[in-house]
C-alpha positions as CSV (number, residue, x, y, z in Angstrom):
1,M,0.0,0.0,0.0
2,L,1.2,3.5,-0.8
3,R,2.3,5.7,2.1
4,E,-0.5,7.9,3.5
5,E,0.0,11.0,5.4
6,V,-2.2,12.6,8.1
7,V,-2.4,16.4,7.5
8,T,-3.7,19.4,9.3
9,I,-5.1,22.3,7.4
10,D,-5.7,25.8,8.7
11,C,-9.2,27.0,8.2
12,A,-10.0,30.4,9.8
13,E,-9.2,29.9,13.5
14,H,-9.6,26.1,13.3
15,R,-7.7,23.1,12.1
16,L,-9.0,20.6,9.6
17,V,-7.7,17.0,9.8
18,G,-7.3,15.0,6.6
19,V,-5.4,12.2,5.0
20,F,-3.3,12.7,1.9
21,H,-2.8,9.8,-0.5
22,P,0.2,10.4,-2.8
23,E,-0.1,9.1,-6.3
24,A,1.7,5.9,-7.5
25,P,4.8,6.4,-9.6
26,N,2.7,6.1,-12.8
27,G,1.0,9.4,-11.9
28,I,-1.4,11.0,-14.4
29,G,-1.1,14.6,-13.1
30,I,-4.5,14.8,-11.4
31,G,-5.3,15.6,-7.7
32,V,-8.7,14.9,-6.3
33,V,-10.2,16.6,-3.2
34,I,-13.0,14.6,-1.6
35,V,-15.8,16.6,0.0
36,V,-17.7,14.3,2.4
37,G,-21.5,14.5,2.6
38,G,-22.9,14.9,6.1
39,P,-23.2,13.8,8.7
40,Q,-20.0,11.9,7.9
41,Y,-16.3,12.2,8.3
42,R,-13.4,11.5,6.0
43,V,-13.7,7.7,6.1
44,G,-17.3,7.6,4.8
45,S,-19.9,5.0,5.2
46,H,-18.5,1.5,5.1
47,R,-15.0,3.1,4.4
48,Q,-16.3,4.3,1.1
49,F,-13.9,7.2,0.7
50,V,-10.9,5.2,2.0
51,T,-11.5,2.6,-0.7
52,S,-12.0,5.1,-3.5
53,A,-8.9,7.2,-2.4
54,R,-6.6,4.2,-2.4
55,Y,-8.0,2.9,-5.7
56,L,-7.3,6.3,-7.4
57,A,-3.9,6.7,-5.7
58,R,-2.8,3.2,-7.0
59,A,-3.9,4.4,-10.5
60,G,-1.7,7.5,-10.3
61,V,-4.1,10.1,-8.8
62,A,-3.2,12.1,-5.7
63,V,-6.2,12.3,-3.3
64,L,-7.0,14.4,-0.2
65,R,-9.9,13.5,2.0
66,F,-10.6,15.7,5.0
67,D,-13.0,16.4,7.9
68,A,-14.9,19.7,7.7
69,R,-15.1,21.8,10.8
70,G,-17.0,20.1,13.6
71,M,-16.8,16.7,12.0
72,G,-14.4,13.8,12.7
73,D,-11.1,15.0,14.2
74,S,-11.5,18.7,13.0
75,S,-12.1,21.5,15.5
76,G,-15.0,23.9,15.4
77,E,-18.7,23.4,15.1
78,A,-20.5,21.8,12.2
79,S,-22.4,24.4,10.1
80,G,-24.1,22.4,7.4
81,F,-23.4,21.9,3.7
82,E,-24.5,25.4,2.7
83,H,-21.6,26.9,4.7
84,L,-18.6,24.7,3.7
85,A,-17.0,27.2,1.4
86,E,-14.1,28.1,3.7
87,D,-13.4,24.4,4.5
88,I,-13.4,23.4,0.8
89,D,-11.2,26.4,-0.2
90,A,-8.7,25.4,2.6
91,A,-8.6,21.8,1.4
92,V,-8.1,23.0,-2.2
93,A,-5.3,25.3,-1.2
94,E,-3.6,22.3,0.6
95,M,-3.8,20.2,-2.6
96,R,-2.5,23.1,-4.7
97,H,0.4,23.4,-2.3
98,R,1.3,19.7,-2.5
99,R,0.7,19.3,-6.3
100,P,0.8,22.8,-7.8
101,D,1.1,21.5,-11.4
102,F,-1.7,18.9,-11.2
103,K,-5.2,19.3,-12.6
104,L,-7.6,19.7,-9.7
105,V,-10.9,17.8,-9.4
106,L,-13.5,18.1,-6.7
107,L,-15.4,15.0,-5.8
108,G,-18.5,15.0,-3.4
109,L,-21.3,12.8,-2.3
110,C,-24.9,14.0,-1.6
111,D,-24.8,17.4,0.1
112,G,-21.0,17.2,-0.3
113,A,-21.7,17.4,-4.0
114,S,-24.1,20.3,-3.4
115,A,-21.5,22.1,-1.3
116,I,-19.0,21.9,-4.1
117,L,-21.4,23.7,-6.4
118,L,-22.1,26.3,-3.7
119,T,-18.3,27.1,-3.3
120,E,-17.5,29.6,-5.9
121,R,-13.8,30.0,-5.5
122,A,-13.0,26.3,-5.4
123,R,-15.3,25.6,-8.2
124,H,-13.7,28.2,-10.4
125,A,-10.2,26.9,-9.5
126,S,-11.1,23.3,-10.3
127,D,-10.5,21.5,-13.6
128,G,-13.5,19.1,-13.1
129,M,-16.1,17.9,-10.7
130,V,-17.5,14.5,-9.8
131,L,-20.9,14.8,-8.2
132,I,-22.4,11.7,-6.7
133,N,-26.2,11.7,-6.0
134,P,-26.4,15.5,-5.5
135,W,-28.8,16.7,-2.8
136,V,-31.5,18.9,-4.3
137,R,-34.4,18.1,-1.9
138,T,-37.3,20.4,-1.5
139,P,-40.7,19.4,0.1
140,A,-42.6,19.3,-3.3
141,L,-39.9,17.5,-5.1
142,A,-39.5,14.9,-2.3
143,A,-43.3,14.3,-2.3
144,S,-43.4,13.9,-6.0
145,V,-40.7,11.3,-6.0
146,V,-42.3,9.4,-3.1
147,A,-45.6,9.4,-4.9
148,R,-44.1,8.1,-8.1
149,H,-41.6,5.6,-6.8
150,Y,-43.0,4.4,-3.5
151,Y,-46.8,4.6,-3.7
152,L,-47.1,3.5,-7.4
153,G,-44.8,0.6,-6.6
154,R,-46.8,-0.4,-3.5
155,F,-50.1,-0.4,-5.4
156,A,-48.5,-2.8,-8.0
157,Q,-47.5,-5.3,-5.3
158,R,-49.8,-8.3,-4.7
159,E,-48.6,-8.3,-1.0
160,F,-50.0,-4.8,-0.4
161,W,-53.5,-5.8,-1.6
162,H,-53.3,-9.0,0.4
163,K,-52.5,-7.0,3.5
164,L,-55.3,-4.5,2.7
165,F,-58.0,-7.1,2.3
166,S,-56.9,-9.0,5.3
167,L,-57.0,-5.7,7.3
168,R,-53.3,-5.8,8.1
169,V,-53.1,-2.4,6.4
170,N,-55.2,0.5,7.6
171,P,-56.9,1.7,4.3
172,L,-57.9,5.1,5.8
173,K,-54.5,5.8,7.1
174,S,-52.9,4.8,3.8
175,L,-55.3,7.0,1.8
176,L,-54.7,10.0,4.1
177,E,-50.9,9.6,3.7
178,L,-51.2,9.4,-0.1
179,A,-53.5,12.4,-0.2
180,T,-51.1,14.4,1.9
181,T,-48.2,13.4,-0.3
182,L,-50.0,14.3,-3.5
183,R,-51.2,17.6,-2.1
184,T,-47.6,18.5,-1.2
185,A,-46.3,17.4,-4.7
186,R,-49.0,19.5,-6.4
187,S,-48.4,22.5,-4.2
188,G,-46.0,23.9,-6.8
189,D,-42.4,24.0,-7.6
190,D,-40.5,25.1,-4.4
191,L,-38.1,26.9,-6.7
192,T,-40.8,29.5,-7.6
193,K,-41.2,30.5,-4.0
194,G,-38.1,32.5,-3.4
195,R,-34.5,31.6,-4.1
196,T,-33.2,28.4,-2.7
197,Y,-29.8,26.6,-2.5
198,V,-31.0,24.5,-5.5
199,D,-31.2,27.7,-7.6
200,A,-27.6,28.5,-6.6
201,M,-26.5,25.0,-7.6
202,I,-28.2,25.3,-11.0
203,D,-26.6,28.8,-11.5
204,A,-23.2,27.3,-10.7
205,L,-23.7,24.5,-13.3
206,D,-24.7,27.0,-15.9
207,R,-21.5,28.9,-15.4
208,T,-19.2,25.8,-15.3
209,R,-17.2,25.1,-18.3
210,A,-14.9,22.4,-16.8
211,P,-15.9,18.8,-17.2
212,V,-18.6,17.5,-14.9
213,L,-19.3,13.8,-14.1
214,F,-22.6,12.9,-12.4
215,A,-22.8,9.5,-10.8
216,L,-26.3,8.4,-10.0
217,S,-27.4,5.4,-8.1
218,G,-30.4,3.3,-9.3
219,D,-31.7,2.4,-5.9
220,D,-31.6,5.8,-4.2
221,L,-34.4,8.4,-3.6
222,T,-31.8,11.2,-3.6
223,A,-30.7,10.3,-7.1
224,K,-34.3,9.9,-8.2
225,E,-35.0,13.4,-6.9
226,F,-32.1,14.8,-8.9
227,D,-33.4,12.9,-12.0
228,T,-36.9,14.3,-11.5
229,L,-35.6,17.8,-11.2
230,S,-33.4,17.4,-14.3
231,E,-36.4,16.3,-16.2
232,T,-38.7,19.1,-15.1
233,H,-36.4,22.1,-14.6
234,A,-35.6,23.6,-18.0
235,R,-32.2,25.1,-17.2
236,L,-31.0,22.0,-15.4
237,K,-32.3,19.8,-18.2
238,S,-30.3,21.9,-20.7
239,T,-27.2,21.8,-18.6
240,M,-27.3,18.0,-18.4
241,T,-27.1,17.7,-22.2
242,R,-24.0,20.0,-22.6
243,A,-20.8,18.6,-24.0
244,N,-18.9,19.1,-20.8
245,T,-21.4,17.0,-18.8
246,S,-21.2,13.2,-18.4
247,V,-23.6,10.9,-16.5
248,V,-22.8,7.5,-15.1
249,R,-25.7,5.4,-13.9
250,L,-25.2,2.5,-11.5
251,P,-28.4,0.3,-11.6
252,G,-29.1,-1.4,-8.3
253,A,-26.6,0.7,-6.3
254,D,-27.7,2.5,-3.1
255,H,-26.8,6.0,-2.0
256,T,-23.3,5.2,-0.8
257,F,-22.5,2.2,-3.0
258,S,-22.5,-0.1,0.1
259,R,-22.2,-3.2,-2.1
260,R,-18.5,-3.6,-3.0
261,E,-19.3,-4.4,-6.6
262,D,-21.1,-1.1,-6.9
263,L,-18.3,0.9,-5.3
264,D,-15.8,-0.9,-7.6
265,R,-17.9,0.0,-10.7
266,F,-18.0,3.6,-9.6
267,N,-14.2,3.7,-9.0
268,E,-13.6,2.3,-12.4
269,Q,-15.9,4.7,-14.1
270,A,-14.6,7.7,-12.2
271,L,-11.0,6.8,-13.2
272,A,-11.9,6.3,-16.8
273,W,-13.6,9.7,-16.9
274,L,-10.6,11.4,-15.2
275,T,-8.3,9.9,-17.7
276,R,-10.5,10.8,-20.6
277,A,-11.9,14.2,-19.6
278,V,-9.3,15.8,-17.3
279,R,-5.9,14.2,-17.8
280,P,-3.4,16.8,-19.0
């Protein structure tokens, strides 16, 4: 295994703790900064980010994964994904210091992906982004996805009707839940009711000219919410078809690729995209 180094990074008056994975001798001139979705720390669920970082490092990619303030071993208080700009900028500066001539790529999961888009300085400084199951949840969008993917699926299941007719399911309760969900879904696009973080994310994608890779899980409501938004929001739909945008789909994968075969598939696809779209 390649040598890994614990690093501390100054961020305002606090210290971020991270792990730097130097690239193997067959380096391809790319450095990846991993932005972890919360509430998580630099290891990730089932050691997801450790596995990905080591895979990329063996393939010649330098990787830095770090704890944002208030998470893991870093000092300070957690402030949520909408307020990670200073943390991400500090991690990017650390990677630039260590590998000044490398192409820089930001990689994030869930609200870590959203945080990347909301961090203007780091986004402008990057040469690419890998956005895994980005978080775009709003009440109406969440209700729409639940109605489409949960209730319709339930009504198609023989087991549901068997429980209903055997009174093991409360029909009144189920109908009330469905009515509430449909009412929320029909309440209108949340994005028309004042500016939200999702608007800022879409604006950022509009302005991005560097390559972007979206990795979307097939068995994940967060990914389904992003898909639904990209089908119904005109600007996002247009952005997803641009030449600098690529989409990798992982059928059957859950939110964090908890099955090793799904994580392996993601790692392989991410490396192929880095080599093709970003490599100097």
